[in-house]
Predicted model as a PDB file, atoms N, CA, C, CB and O in Angstrom, pLDDT in the B-factor column:
MODEL        1                                                                  
ATOM      1  N   PHE A   1     127.690  44.738  64.760  1.00 90.00           N  
ATOM      2  CA  PHE A   1     127.939  45.484  65.733  1.00 90.00           C  
ATOM      3  C   PHE A   1     128.695  45.142  66.988  1.00 90.00           C  
ATOM      4  CB  PHE A   1     126.932  45.845  65.985  1.00 90.00           C  
ATOM      5  O   PHE A   1     129.455  45.896  67.595  1.00 90.00           O  
ATOM      6  N   VAL A   2     128.414  44.029  67.261  1.00 91.00           N  
ATOM      7  CA  VAL A   2     128.915  43.618  68.756  1.00 91.00           C  
ATOM      8  C   VAL A   2     130.073  43.193  68.169  1.00 91.00           C  
ATOM      9  CB  VAL A   2     128.062  42.434  69.770  1.00 91.00           C  
ATOM     10  O   VAL A   2     131.050  43.563  68.820  1.00 91.00           O  
ATOM     11  N   THR A   3     130.392  42.454  67.032  1.00 92.00           N  
ATOM     12  CA  THR A   3     131.749  41.758  66.540  1.00 92.00           C  
ATOM     13  C   THR A   3     132.805  42.980  66.408  1.00 92.00           C  
ATOM     14  CB  THR A   3     131.545  40.901  64.936  1.00 92.00           C  
ATOM     15  O   THR A   3     133.997  42.885  66.699  1.00 92.00           O  
ATOM     16  N   MET A   4     132.172  44.128  65.928  1.00 92.00           N  
ATOM     17  CA  MET A   4     133.151  45.541  65.565  1.00 92.00           C  
ATOM     18  C   MET A   4     133.808  45.978  66.955  1.00 92.00           C  
ATOM     19  CB  MET A   4     132.114  47.038  64.900  1.00 92.00           C  
ATOM     20  O   MET A   4     134.996  46.205  67.186  1.00 92.00           O  
ATOM     21  N   LEU A   5     132.458  46.047  68.012  1.00 92.00           N  
ATOM     22  CA  LEU A   5     133.081  46.451  69.786  1.00 92.00           C  
ATOM     23  C   LEU A   5     134.043  45.471  70.174  1.00 92.00           C  
ATOM     24  CB  LEU A   5     131.810  46.357  71.166  1.00 92.00           C  
ATOM     25  O   LEU A   5     135.186  45.686  70.579  1.00 92.00           O  
ATOM     26  N   ASN A   6     133.478  44.388  70.015  1.00 90.00           N  
ATOM     27  CA  ASN A   6     134.771  43.484  70.667  1.00 90.00           C  
ATOM     28  C   ASN A   6     136.212  43.377  69.748  1.00 90.00           C  
ATOM     29  CB  ASN A   6     134.202  41.788  70.855  1.00 90.00           C  
ATOM     30  O   ASN A   6     137.203  42.916  70.317  1.00 90.00           O  
ATOM     31  N   ALA A   7     136.301  43.755  68.498  1.00 90.00           N  
ATOM     32  CA  ALA A   7     137.437  44.067  68.277  1.00 90.00           C  
ATOM     33  C   ALA A   7     137.790  45.526  68.167  1.00 90.00           C  
ATOM     34  CB  ALA A   7     137.723  43.428  67.310  1.00 90.00           C  
ATOM     35  O   ALA A   7     138.353  45.915  67.143  1.00 90.00           O  
ATOM     36  N   LEU A   8     137.492  46.404  69.186  1.00 93.00           N  
ATOM     37  CA  LEU A   8     137.975  47.270  69.543  1.00 93.00           C  
ATOM     38  C   LEU A   8     139.557  47.315  70.534  1.00 93.00           C  
ATOM     39  CB  LEU A   8     136.903  47.687  69.996  1.00 93.00           C  
ATOM     40  O   LEU A   8     139.725  46.158  70.919  1.00 93.00           O  
ATOM     41  N   GLU A   9     140.411  47.975  70.917  1.00 92.00           N  
ATOM     42  CA  GLU A   9     141.435  48.035  71.679  1.00 92.00           C  
ATOM     43  C   GLU A   9     141.414  48.874  72.762  1.00 92.00           C  
ATOM     44  CB  GLU A   9     142.363  48.270  71.026  1.00 92.00           C  
ATOM     45  O   GLU A   9     141.415  50.050  72.399  1.00 92.00           O  
ATOM     46  N   PRO A  10     141.396  48.742  73.839  1.00 92.00           N  
ATOM     47  CA  PRO A  10     140.861  47.422  74.185  1.00 92.00           C  
ATOM     48  C   PRO A  10     139.669  47.530  74.311  1.00 92.00           C  
ATOM     49  CB  PRO A  10     141.320  46.814  75.265  1.00 92.00           C  
ATOM     50  O   PRO A  10     139.237  48.679  74.398  1.00 92.00           O  
ATOM     51  N   ALA A  11     138.928  46.655  74.354  1.00 91.00           N  
ATOM     52  CA  ALA A  11     137.942  45.989  74.010  1.00 91.00           C  
ATOM     53  C   ALA A  11     136.914  46.362  75.310  1.00 91.00           C  
ATOM     54  CB  ALA A  11     138.369  44.454  73.724  1.00 91.00           C  
ATOM     55  O   ALA A  11     137.278  46.178  76.472  1.00 91.00           O  
ATOM     56  N   PRO A  12     135.242  47.049  74.868  1.00 92.00           N  
ATOM     57  CA  PRO A  12     134.569  47.149  76.144  1.00 92.00           C  
ATOM     58  C   PRO A  12     134.028  46.148  77.140  1.00 92.00           C  
ATOM     59  CB  PRO A  12     133.678  47.758  75.907  1.00 92.00           C  
ATOM     60  O   PRO A  12     134.055  44.943  76.891  1.00 92.00           O  
ATOM     61  N   SER A  13     133.687  46.486  77.920  1.00 88.00           N  
ATOM     62  CA  SER A  13     133.568  45.182  79.005  1.00 88.00           C  
ATOM     63  C   SER A  13     132.279  44.399  78.474  1.00 88.00           C  
ATOM     64  CB  SER A  13     133.298  45.717  80.835  1.00 88.00           C  
ATOM     65  O   SER A  13     131.545  44.930  77.640  1.00 88.00           O  
ATOM     66  N   TYR A  14     132.055  43.276  78.919  1.00 86.00           N  
ATOM     67  CA  TYR A  14     130.834  42.624  78.245  1.00 86.00           C  
ATOM     68  C   TYR A  14     129.609  43.675  79.029  1.00 86.00           C  
ATOM     69  CB  TYR A  14     130.687  40.645  78.651  1.00 86.00           C  
ATOM     70  O   TYR A  14     128.676  43.983  78.287  1.00 86.00           O  
ATOM     71  N   TYR A  15     129.567  44.192  80.359  1.00 84.00           N  
ATOM     72  CA  TYR A  15     128.146  44.882  80.294  1.00 84.00           C  
ATOM     73  C   TYR A  15     128.060  46.233  79.341  1.00 84.00           C  
ATOM     74  CB  TYR A  15     127.717  45.329  81.855  1.00 84.00           C  
ATOM     75  O   TYR A  15     127.013  46.709  78.903  1.00 84.00           O  
ATOM     76  N   THR A  16     129.483  46.776  79.104  1.00 88.00           N  
ATOM     77  CA  THR A  16     128.972  47.226  78.279  1.00 88.00           C  
ATOM     78  C   THR A  16     128.214  47.359  76.651  1.00 88.00           C  
ATOM     79  CB  THR A  16     129.454  47.530  78.532  1.00 88.00           C  
ATOM     80  O   THR A  16     127.418  48.150  76.144  1.00 88.00           O  
ATOM     81  N   ILE A  17     128.885  46.230  76.223  1.00 88.00           N  
ATOM     82  CA  ILE A  17     128.500  45.520  74.722  1.00 88.00           C  
ATOM     83  C   ILE A  17     126.655  45.686  75.138  1.00 88.00           C  
ATOM     84  CB  ILE A  17     129.306  43.319  74.445  1.00 88.00           C  
ATOM     85  O   ILE A  17     125.947  46.518  74.572  1.00 88.00           O  
ATOM     86  N   LYS A  18     126.161  44.772  76.153  1.00 87.00           N  
ATOM     87  CA  LYS A  18     125.193  44.206  76.699  1.00 87.00           C  
ATOM     88  C   LYS A  18     124.195  45.398  76.494  1.00 87.00           C  
ATOM     89  CB  LYS A  18     125.493  43.673  78.121  1.00 87.00           C  
ATOM     90  O   LYS A  18     123.120  45.244  75.913  1.00 87.00           O  
ATOM     91  N   ARG A  19     124.670  46.742  77.071  1.00 85.00           N  
ATOM     92  CA  ARG A  19     124.349  48.089  77.660  1.00 85.00           C  
ATOM     93  C   ARG A  19     123.604  48.659  76.280  1.00 85.00           C  
ATOM     94  CB  ARG A  19     125.848  49.061  78.263  1.00 85.00           C  
ATOM     95  O   ARG A  19     122.401  48.747  76.036  1.00 85.00           O  
ATOM     96  N   LEU A  20     124.562  48.953  75.609  1.00 89.00           N  
ATOM     97  CA  LEU A  20     124.881  49.009  73.936  1.00 89.00           C  
ATOM     98  C   LEU A  20     123.715  48.448  73.226  1.00 89.00           C  
ATOM     99  CB  LEU A  20     126.263  48.074  73.435  1.00 89.00           C  
ATOM    100  O   LEU A  20     122.953  49.100  72.511  1.00 89.00           O  
ATOM    101  N   MET A  21     123.645  47.276  73.463  1.00 88.00           N  
ATOM    102  CA  MET A  21     122.549  46.230  72.662  1.00 88.00           C  
ATOM    103  C   MET A  21     121.423  46.842  72.848  1.00 88.00           C  
ATOM    104  CB  MET A  21     122.363  44.661  73.184  1.00 88.00           C  
ATOM    105  O   MET A  21     120.658  47.153  71.935  1.00 88.00           O  
ATOM    106  N   ASN A  22     121.195  47.112  74.341  1.00 81.00           N  
ATOM    107  CA  ASN A  22     119.700  47.074  74.560  1.00 81.00           C  
ATOM    108  C   ASN A  22     119.312  46.088  75.668  1.00 81.00           C  
ATOM    109  CB  ASN A  22     118.959  46.670  73.235  1.00 81.00           C  
ATOM    110  O   ASN A  22     118.260  46.073  76.308  1.00 81.00           O  
ATOM    111  N   HIS A  23     120.141  45.443  75.747  1.00 75.00           N  
ATOM    112  CA  HIS A  23     119.522  44.029  76.393  1.00 75.00           C  
ATOM    113  C   HIS A  23     119.020  43.978  77.089  1.00 75.00           C  
ATOM    114  CB  HIS A  23     119.997  43.192  76.780  1.00 75.00           C  
ATOM    115  O   HIS A  23     118.655  45.136  77.295  1.00 75.00           O  
ATOM    116  N   ARG A  24     118.495  43.186  78.000  1.00 71.00           N  
ATOM    117  CA  ARG A  24     117.941  43.202  79.049  1.00 71.00           C  
ATOM    118  C   ARG A  24     118.794  42.661  80.399  1.00 71.00           C  
ATOM    119  CB  ARG A  24     116.819  42.547  78.748  1.00 71.00           C  
ATOM    120  O   ARG A  24     119.203  41.539  80.098  1.00 71.00           O  
ATOM    121  N   GLN A  25     119.220  42.996  81.736  1.00 70.00           N  
ATOM    122  CA  GLN A  25     120.000  42.021  81.872  1.00 70.00           C  
ATOM    123  C   GLN A  25     119.136  40.816  82.873  1.00 70.00           C  
ATOM    124  CB  GLN A  25     121.384  42.643  82.447  1.00 70.00           C  
ATOM    125  O   GLN A  25     118.075  41.048  83.452  1.00 70.00           O  
ATOM    126  N   SER A  26     119.637  39.941  82.891  1.00 71.00           N  
ATOM    127  CA  SER A  26     119.122  38.549  83.566  1.00 71.00           C  
ATOM    128  C   SER A  26     119.187  39.005  84.764  1.00 71.00           C  
ATOM    129  CB  SER A  26     119.946  37.127  83.386  1.00 71.00           C  
ATOM    130  O   SER A  26     119.990  39.823  85.213  1.00 71.00           O  
ATOM    131  N   GLN A  27     117.852  38.168  85.588  1.00 72.00           N  
ATOM    132  CA  GLN A  27     117.184  38.328  87.123  1.00 72.00           C  
ATOM    133  C   GLN A  27     118.471  37.861  87.408  1.00 72.00           C  
ATOM    134  CB  GLN A  27     115.665  37.409  87.778  1.00 72.00           C  
ATOM    135  O   GLN A  27     119.086  38.738  88.017  1.00 72.00           O  
ATOM    136  N   SER A  28     119.250  36.692  87.199  1.00 75.00           N  
ATOM    137  CA  SER A  28     120.013  35.859  87.850  1.00 75.00           C  
ATOM    138  C   SER A  28     121.587  36.696  88.231  1.00 75.00           C  
ATOM    139  CB  SER A  28     120.096  34.506  86.879  1.00 75.00           C  
ATOM    140  O   SER A  28     122.415  36.357  89.077  1.00 75.00           O  
ATOM    141  N   ASP A  29     121.632  37.857  87.299  1.00 72.00           N  
ATOM    142  CA  ASP A  29     123.120  38.443  87.082  1.00 72.00           C  
ATOM    143  C   ASP A  29     122.828  39.681  88.078  1.00 72.00           C  
ATOM    144  CB  ASP A  29     123.625  38.934  85.246  1.00 72.00           C  
ATOM    145  O   ASP A  29     122.416  40.756  87.640  1.00 72.00           O  
ATOM    146  N   VAL A  30     123.099  39.426  89.617  1.00 71.00           N  
ATOM    147  CA  VAL A  30     123.038  40.387  90.503  1.00 71.00           C  
ATOM    148  C   VAL A  30     123.998  41.213  90.097  1.00 71.00           C  
ATOM    149  CB  VAL A  30     123.140  40.006  91.793  1.00 71.00           C  
ATOM    150  O   VAL A  30     123.471  42.311  89.915  1.00 71.00           O  
ATOM    151  N   THR A  31     125.667  41.269  89.749  1.00 71.00           N  
ATOM    152  CA  THR A  31     126.379  41.863  89.482  1.00 71.00           C  
ATOM    153  C   THR A  31     125.699  43.000  88.448  1.00 71.00           C  
ATOM    154  CB  THR A  31     127.331  41.051  89.182  1.00 71.00           C  
ATOM    155  O   THR A  31     125.940  44.154  88.803  1.00 71.00           O  
ATOM    156  N   ALA A  32     125.110  42.904  87.559  1.00 68.00           N  
ATOM    157  CA  ALA A  32     124.586  43.870  86.403  1.00 68.00           C  
ATOM    158  C   ALA A  32     123.733  44.928  87.289  1.00 68.00           C  
ATOM    159  CB  ALA A  32     123.539  43.001  85.110  1.00 68.00           C  
ATOM    160  O   ALA A  32     123.706  46.117  86.972  1.00 68.00           O  
ATOM    161  N   GLY A  33     123.046  44.432  88.405  1.00 67.00           N  
ATOM    162  CA  GLY A  33     122.288  45.391  88.982  1.00 67.00           C  
ATOM    163  C   GLY A  33     122.926  46.143  89.539  1.00 67.00           C  
ATOM    164  O   GLY A  33     122.160  47.020  89.938  1.00 67.00           O  
ATOM    165  N   TYR A  34     124.312  46.437  89.945  1.00 70.00           N  
ATOM    166  CA  TYR A  34     125.135  47.183  90.535  1.00 70.00           C  
ATOM    167  C   TYR A  34     125.860  48.417  89.608  1.00 70.00           C  
ATOM    168  CB  TYR A  34     126.039  46.246  91.095  1.00 70.00           C  
ATOM    169  O   TYR A  34     126.255  49.512  90.009  1.00 70.00           O  
ATOM    170  N   ILE A  35     125.891  47.924  88.392  1.00 71.00           N  
ATOM    171  CA  ILE A  35     126.857  48.800  87.354  1.00 71.00           C  
ATOM    172  C   ILE A  35     125.749  49.906  86.948  1.00 71.00           C  
ATOM    173  CB  ILE A  35     127.542  47.802  85.796  1.00 71.00           C  
ATOM    174  O   ILE A  35     124.552  49.680  86.774  1.00 71.00           O  
ATOM    175  N   GLN A  36     126.523  51.364  86.818  1.00 70.00           N  
ATOM    176  CA  GLN A  36     126.124  52.617  86.466  1.00 70.00           C  
ATOM    177  C   GLN A  36     126.662  52.493  85.135  1.00 70.00           C  
ATOM    178  CB  GLN A  36     126.604  53.816  87.350  1.00 70.00           C  
ATOM    179  O   GLN A  36     127.876  52.395  84.962  1.00 70.00           O  
ATOM    180  N   HIS A  37     125.636  52.491  83.955  1.00 72.00           N  
ATOM    181  CA  HIS A  37     126.120  53.212  82.827  1.00 72.00           C  
ATOM    182  C   HIS A  37     126.059  54.944  82.537  1.00 72.00           C  
ATOM    183  CB  HIS A  37     125.412  52.564  81.830  1.00 72.00           C  
ATOM    184  O   HIS A  37     125.096  55.686  82.346  1.00 72.00           O  
ATOM    185  N   GLU A  38     127.334  55.174  82.589  1.00 80.00           N  
ATOM    186  CA  GLU A  38     127.349  56.876  82.206  1.00 80.00           C  
ATOM    187  C   GLU A  38     127.184  57.419  80.885  1.00 80.00           C  
ATOM    188  CB  GLU A  38     128.635  57.501  82.533  1.00 80.00           C  
ATOM    189  O   GLU A  38     128.284  57.466  80.334  1.00 80.00           O  
ATOM    190  N   GLU A  39     126.198  57.877  80.107  1.00 85.00           N  
ATOM    191  CA  GLU A  39     126.012  58.219  78.992  1.00 85.00           C  
ATOM    192  C   GLU A  39     127.182  58.746  78.497  1.00 85.00           C  
ATOM    193  CB  GLU A  39     125.031  58.941  78.916  1.00 85.00           C  
ATOM    194  O   GLU A  39     127.376  58.321  77.359  1.00 85.00           O  
ATOM    195  N   THR A  40     127.693  59.192  78.723  1.00 86.00           N  
ATOM    196  CA  THR A  40     129.567  59.508  78.206  1.00 86.00           C  
ATOM    197  C   THR A  40     130.287  58.495  78.003  1.00 86.00           C  
ATOM    198  CB  THR A  40     130.585  60.230  79.260  1.00 86.00           C  
ATOM    199  O   THR A  40     130.897  58.215  76.971  1.00 86.00           O  
ATOM    200  N   ARG A  41     130.231  57.869  79.066  1.00 85.00           N  
ATOM    201  CA  ARG A  41     131.240  56.280  78.381  1.00 85.00           C  
ATOM    202  C   ARG A  41     130.668  55.516  77.367  1.00 85.00           C  
ATOM    203  CB  ARG A  41     131.490  54.967  79.519  1.00 85.00           C  
ATOM    204  O   ARG A  41     131.251  54.610  76.772  1.00 85.00           O  
ATOM    205  N   LEU A  42     129.384  55.928  77.149  1.00 86.00           N  
ATOM    206  CA  LEU A  42     129.012  54.420  76.504  1.00 86.00           C  
ATOM    207  C   LEU A  42     128.810  55.573  74.668  1.00 86.00           C  
ATOM    208  CB  LEU A  42     126.861  53.262  77.558  1.00 86.00           C  
ATOM    209  O   LEU A  42     128.658  55.078  73.551  1.00 86.00           O  
ATOM    210  N   ARG A  43     128.888  57.054  74.991  1.00 89.00           N  
ATOM    211  CA  ARG A  43     129.007  57.905  73.971  1.00 89.00           C  
ATOM    212  C   ARG A  43     130.263  57.673  73.262  1.00 89.00           C  
ATOM    213  CB  ARG A  43     128.886  59.211  74.415  1.00 89.00           C  
ATOM    214  O   ARG A  43     130.255  57.549  72.037  1.00 89.00           O  
ATOM    215  N   ASP A  44     131.809  57.574  74.237  1.00 90.00           N  
ATOM    216  CA  ASP A  44     133.072  57.077  73.904  1.00 90.00           C  
ATOM    217  C   ASP A  44     133.201  55.967  73.740  1.00 90.00           C  
ATOM    218  CB  ASP A  44     133.886  57.299  74.583  1.00 90.00           C  
ATOM    219  O   ASP A  44     134.362  55.692  73.437  1.00 90.00           O  
ATOM    220  N   THR A  45     132.406  54.956  73.802  1.00 91.00           N  
ATOM    221  CA  THR A  45     132.859  53.676  73.195  1.00 91.00           C  
ATOM    222  C   THR A  45     132.108  53.731  71.684  1.00 91.00           C  
ATOM    223  CB  THR A  45     132.376  52.254  74.213  1.00 91.00           C  
ATOM    224  O   THR A  45     132.597  53.274  70.650  1.00 91.00           O  
ATOM    225  N   VAL A  46     130.939  54.331  71.795  1.00 91.00           N  
ATOM    226  CA  VAL A  46     130.136  54.312  70.073  1.00 91.00           C  
ATOM    227  C   VAL A  46     131.419  55.191  69.246  1.00 91.00           C  
ATOM    228  CB  VAL A  46     128.095  55.501  69.941  1.00 91.00           C  
ATOM    229  O   VAL A  46     131.944  54.635  68.281  1.00 91.00           O  
ATOM    230  N   THR A  47     131.683  55.962  69.480  1.00 91.00           N  
ATOM    231  CA  THR A  47     132.563  56.983  68.919  1.00 91.00           C  
ATOM    232  C   THR A  47     133.905  56.327  68.787  1.00 91.00           C  
ATOM    233  CB  THR A  47     132.630  58.290  69.806  1.00 91.00           C  
ATOM    234  O   THR A  47     134.562  56.775  67.847  1.00 91.00           O  
ATOM    235  N   ARG A  48     134.524  55.311  69.538  1.00 92.00           N  
ATOM    236  CA  ARG A  48     135.999  54.548  68.845  1.00 92.00           C  
ATOM    237  C   ARG A  48     135.477  53.928  67.984  1.00 92.00           C  
ATOM    238  CB  ARG A  48     136.987  53.498  69.681  1.00 92.00           C  
ATOM    239  O   ARG A  48     136.112  53.798  66.937  1.00 92.00           O  
ATOM    240  N   LEU A  49     134.092  53.297  68.100  1.00 93.00           N  
ATOM    241  CA  LEU A  49     133.778  51.960  67.243  1.00 93.00           C  
ATOM    242  C   LEU A  49     133.258  53.027  65.326  1.00 93.00           C  
ATOM    243  CB  LEU A  49     131.854  50.713  68.393  1.00 93.00           C  
ATOM    244  O   LEU A  49     133.357  52.689  64.147  1.00 93.00           O  
ATOM    245  N   GLU A  50     132.864  54.013  65.863  1.00 91.00           N  
ATOM    246  CA  GLU A  50     132.819  55.014  64.414  1.00 91.00           C  
ATOM    247  C   GLU A  50     134.136  54.801  64.113  1.00 91.00           C  
ATOM    248  CB  GLU A  50     132.437  56.817  64.516  1.00 91.00           C  
ATOM    249  O   GLU A  50     134.208  53.923  63.253  1.00 91.00           O  
ATOM    250  N   ALA A  51     135.375  55.276  64.489  1.00 90.00           N  
ATOM    251  CA  ALA A  51     136.312  55.486  64.258  1.00 90.00           C  
ATOM    252  C   ALA A  51     137.500  54.409  63.288  1.00 90.00           C  
ATOM    253  CB  ALA A  51     136.466  55.817  65.384  1.00 90.00           C  
ATOM    254  O   ALA A  51     138.142  54.421  62.237  1.00 90.00           O  
ATOM    255  N   HIS A  52     137.199  53.440  64.635  1.00 90.00           N  
ATOM    256  CA  HIS A  52     137.499  51.895  63.532  1.00 90.00           C  
ATOM    257  C   HIS A  52     137.151  51.811  62.522  1.00 90.00           C  
ATOM    258  CB  HIS A  52     137.003  50.664  63.780  1.00 90.00           C  
ATOM    259  O   HIS A  52     137.885  51.908  61.539  1.00 90.00           O  
ATOM    260  N   ILE A  53     135.530  51.538  62.486  1.00 90.00           N  
ATOM    261  CA  ILE A  53     134.858  51.628  60.886  1.00 90.00           C  
ATOM    262  C   ILE A  53     134.900  52.475  59.871  1.00 90.00           C  
ATOM    263  CB  ILE A  53     133.717  51.657  60.859  1.00 90.00           C  
ATOM    264  O   ILE A  53     134.487  52.421  58.713  1.00 90.00           O  
ATOM    265  N   LEU A  54     135.623  53.484  60.665  1.00 89.00           N  
ATOM    266  CA  LEU A  54     135.898  54.580  58.914  1.00 89.00           C  
ATOM    267  C   LEU A  54     137.271  54.460  59.261  1.00 89.00           C  
ATOM    268  CB  LEU A  54     135.214  56.725  58.626  1.00 89.00           C  
ATOM    269  O   LEU A  54     137.583  55.272  58.390  1.00 89.00           O  
ATOM    270  N   LYS A  55     138.251  54.194  59.713  1.00 88.00           N  
ATOM    271  CA  LYS A  55     139.769  53.455  59.268  1.00 88.00           C  
ATOM    272  C   LYS A  55     139.633  52.221  58.620  1.00 88.00           C  
ATOM    273  CB  LYS A  55     140.746  53.095  60.516  1.00 88.00           C  
ATOM    274  O   LYS A  55     140.333  52.135  57.611  1.00 88.00           O  
ATOM    275  N   LEU A  56     138.902  51.171  58.901  1.00 88.00           N  
ATOM    276  CA  LEU A  56     138.925  50.443  57.936  1.00 88.00           C  
ATOM    277  C   LEU A  56     137.957  50.728  56.408  1.00 88.00           C  
ATOM    278  CB  LEU A  56     138.652  49.312  58.620  1.00 88.00           C  
ATOM    279  O   LEU A  56     137.894  50.060  55.376  1.00 88.00           O  
ATOM    280  N   ALA A  57     137.482  51.631  56.693  1.00 87.00           N  
ATOM    281  CA  ALA A  57     136.554  51.857  55.325  1.00 87.00           C  
ATOM    282  C   ALA A  57     137.845  53.001  54.254  1.00 87.00           C  
ATOM    283  CB  ALA A  57     134.560  52.974  55.915  1.00 87.00           C  
ATOM    284  O   ALA A  57     137.641  53.421  53.115  1.00 87.00           O  
ATOM    285  N   GLY A  58     139.216  53.256  55.204  1.00 87.00           N  
ATOM    286  CA  GLY A  58     139.396  54.077  54.247  1.00 87.00           C  
ATOM    287  C   GLY A  58     139.362  55.563  54.744  1.00 87.00           C  
ATOM    288  O   GLY A  58     139.820  56.270  53.846  1.00 87.00           O  
ATOM    289  N   ARG A  59     139.040  56.208  55.695  1.00 83.00           N  
ATOM    290  CA  ARG A  59     138.028  57.185  55.776  1.00 83.00           C  
ATOM    291  C   ARG A  59     138.208  57.762  57.160  1.00 83.00           C  
ATOM    292  CB  ARG A  59     136.596  56.604  55.517  1.00 83.00           C  
ATOM    293  O   ARG A  59     137.841  56.983  58.040  1.00 83.00           O  
ATOM    294  N   ALA A  60     138.745  59.096  57.650  1.00 75.00           N  
ATOM    295  CA  ALA A  60     138.976  59.661  58.458  1.00 75.00           C  
ATOM    296  C   ALA A  60     137.826  59.951  59.053  1.00 75.00           C  
ATOM    297  CB  ALA A  60     139.670  60.447  58.178  1.00 75.00           C  
ATOM    298  O   ALA A  60     136.994  59.790  58.160  1.00 75.00           O  
ATOM    299  N   PRO A  61     137.125  60.368  60.272  1.00 73.00           N  
ATOM    300  CA  PRO A  61     136.502  60.815  61.248  1.00 73.00           C  
ATOM    301  C   PRO A  61     135.802  61.828  60.429  1.00 73.00           C  
ATOM    302  CB  PRO A  61     137.315  61.215  62.430  1.00 73.00           C  
ATOM    303  O   PRO A  61     134.591  61.623  60.356  1.00 73.00           O  
ATOM    304  N   SER A  62     136.264  62.935  59.754  1.00 70.00           N  
ATOM    305  CA  SER A  62     135.686  64.093  59.197  1.00 70.00           C  
ATOM    306  C   SER A  62     134.981  63.848  57.630  1.00 70.00           C  
ATOM    307  CB  SER A  62     136.875  65.184  59.170  1.00 70.00           C  
ATOM    308  O   SER A  62     134.336  64.590  56.890  1.00 70.00           O  
ATOM    309  N   GLY A  63     135.366  62.671  57.542  1.00 60.00           N  
ATOM    310  CA  GLY A  63     134.755  62.280  56.244  1.00 60.00           C  
ATOM    311  C   GLY A  63     135.488  62.148  54.940  1.00 60.00           C  
ATOM    312  O   GLY A  63     135.018  61.574  53.958  1.00 60.00           O  
ATOM    313  N   ARG A  64     136.941  62.844  55.005  1.00 64.00           N  
ATOM    314  CA  ARG A  64     137.743  63.004  54.122  1.00 64.00           C  
ATOM    315  C   ARG A  64     138.669  61.865  54.299  1.00 64.00           C  
ATOM    316  CB  ARG A  64     138.266  64.270  54.144  1.00 64.00           C  
ATOM    317  O   ARG A  64     139.008  61.400  55.387  1.00 64.00           O  
ATOM    318  N   LYS A  65     139.164  61.334  52.775  1.00 62.00           N  
ATOM    319  CA  LYS A  65     140.131  59.682  52.421  1.00 62.00           C  
ATOM    320  C   LYS A  65     141.428  60.213  53.751  1.00 62.00           C  
ATOM    321  CB  LYS A  65     141.150  59.472  49.952  1.00 62.00           C  
ATOM    322  O   LYS A  65     141.789  61.271  54.268  1.00 62.00           O  
ATOM    323  N   LEU A  66     141.707  59.046  53.829  1.00 58.00           N  
ATOM    324  CA  LEU A  66     143.373  58.724  54.257  1.00 58.00           C  
ATOM    325  C   LEU A  66     143.837  58.622  53.321  1.00 58.00           C  
ATOM    326  CB  LEU A  66     143.867  57.573  55.017  1.00 58.00           C  
ATOM    327  O   LEU A  66     143.237  58.454  52.259  1.00 58.00           O  
ATOM    328  N   LYS A  67     145.267  58.711  53.494  1.00 65.00           N  
ATOM    329  CA  LYS A  67     146.326  58.372  52.707  1.00 65.00           C  
ATOM    330  C   LYS A  67     146.511  56.670  53.159  1.00 65.00           C  
ATOM    331  CB  LYS A  67     147.697  59.463  53.027  1.00 65.00           C  
ATOM    332  O   LYS A  67     146.561  56.130  54.265  1.00 65.00           O  
ATOM    333  N   LYS A  68     146.604  55.965  51.338  1.00 63.00           N  
ATOM    334  CA  LYS A  68     146.854  54.533  51.962  1.00 63.00           C  
ATOM    335  C   LYS A  68     148.724  54.427  52.182  1.00 63.00           C  
ATOM    336  CB  LYS A  68     146.130  53.129  50.652  1.00 63.00           C  
ATOM    337  O   LYS A  68     149.683  54.850  51.537  1.00 63.00           O  
ATOM    338  N   ARG A  69     148.534  53.531  53.602  1.00 60.00           N  
ATOM    339  CA  ARG A  69     149.642  53.187  53.553  1.00 60.00           C  
ATOM    340  C   ARG A  69     150.305  52.063  53.265  1.00 60.00           C  
ATOM    341  CB  ARG A  69     149.888  53.432  54.273  1.00 60.00           C  
ATOM    342  O   ARG A  69     149.716  50.997  53.447  1.00 60.00           O  
ATOM    343  N   ALA A  70     151.904  52.064  52.667  1.00 62.00           N  
ATOM    344  CA  ALA A  70     152.410  51.006  51.852  1.00 62.00           C  
ATOM    345  C   ALA A  70     152.015  49.780  52.414  1.00 62.00           C  
ATOM    346  CB  ALA A  70     153.840  51.045  51.689  1.00 62.00           C  
ATOM    347  O   ALA A  70     151.871  49.760  53.637  1.00 62.00           O  
ATOM    348  N   SER A  71     151.782  48.610  51.682  1.00 59.00           N  
ATOM    349  CA  SER A  71     151.330  47.494  52.554  1.00 59.00           C  
ATOM    350  C   SER A  71     152.998  46.739  52.741  1.00 59.00           C  
ATOM    351  CB  SER A  71     149.909  46.371  51.665  1.00 59.00           C  
ATOM    352  O   SER A  71     154.023  46.862  52.071  1.00 59.00           O  
ATOM    353  N   ARG A  72     152.677  45.954  53.949  1.00 58.00           N  
ATOM    354  CA  ARG A  72     154.224  45.597  54.173  1.00 58.00           C  
ATOM    355  C   ARG A  72     153.786  44.212  53.858  1.00 58.00           C  
ATOM    356  CB  ARG A  72     155.093  45.916  55.810  1.00 58.00           C  
ATOM    357  O   ARG A  72     152.665  43.758  53.631  1.00 58.00           O  
ATOM    358  N   THR A  73     155.105  43.591  53.908  1.00 60.00           N  
ATOM    359  CA  THR A  73     155.103  42.407  53.600  1.00 60.00           C  
ATOM    360  C   THR A  73     155.887  41.427  54.738  1.00 60.00           C  
ATOM    361  CB  THR A  73     155.639  42.404  52.267  1.00 60.00           C  
ATOM    362  O   THR A  73     156.950  41.936  55.095  1.00 60.00           O  
ATOM    363  N   THR A  74     155.656  40.424  55.234  1.00 52.00           N  
ATOM    364  CA  THR A  74     156.288  39.949  56.399  1.00 52.00           C  
ATOM    365  C   THR A  74     156.502  38.570  55.828  1.00 52.00           C  
ATOM    366  CB  THR A  74     155.437  40.068  57.817  1.00 52.00           C  
ATOM    367  O   THR A  74     157.060  37.703  56.501  1.00 52.00           O  
TER     368      THR A  74                                                      
ENDMDL                                                                          
END                                                                             
């Protein structure tokens, strides 16, 4: 899950990934205490991840198959 999140472009922030993993913030991480995570932003990140995974699987978000692209040789 984290590896796939990190592969997104642009990648979500460290704090967004921690929140999506439901990890506790460290007592020594003062900055994390100031960050407010909006549900909409977290949902948007997970929706982008879903689209990325479906694209890798050759599926469209609607569940239909995507057309295969011609392989490129370089």
